[in-house]
N, C-alpha and C positions, 0 to 999 in steps of 0.2 A: 892783291889788285890784279896783276896780269899773270899770265902763265906761258911757259914755253910753247911755241907753235901757234900762239894767238896771232891773228891777222888784225892789223890796226890801220887807222886812217884810210878807210874805204878799201881795205885789202892791199894797200900799196906796199906795206912792210909786213914781214913775218918775223916774229921774235924767235931768236935761236938760242940765246944764252943770257941768263941774268948775271950781271956783273957785280952789282951792289944794290943795297936797298935798306931803308929804315922806314919809320912812320911818316917821314916827310916826302920821300921820293924814291924812285927805283931807276937804275940804269940798266939798259939791255943792249946786247948786240943783236942786230936785226939784218935781214936781207931784203933788198928792194926787188921790184919786179924784173929787173935786168940781171939780178944775181950779185949786185954790189953790196958790200957790207956798210952798215951805218950804225951810229950810236944813237940810241933813243933814251930820253929822260922823261919820265912820267911822274906826276904827282896827283894826289887826290883832290877832289873838289866837293863842296857841299851840294846836296841835291842830286837829281837824276841826270843833269847835264850841266856843263860849265856855264858860268855867267859870261856872256859874250863880251861885255865891257871889261871885266877883269882879265879875260883871256887876251883881248886886244892889247891892253896896257902891259900885261906880262910879256908879251912878244915884243912890243915896242921898247920896253925897258931893257930887255936882253940885247936887242939890236944896238941900242944907243950906248949901253954901258961897255960894250966890247970894243968900241971905236976910239 
């Protein structure tokens, strides 16, 4: 899926080290534009781009399940 030094999310983050991964998802250490480290989790989707409805609900479910 992804590779070290890939720029993602409109070049906001640069992947620096793959932490873990399998067929379901990958976790990466990345650096933001100000040099801060962040954790990135990515997973595959069907087609050439993500389904916006599924993407929205995935984000909403993550936000509500952590509270």
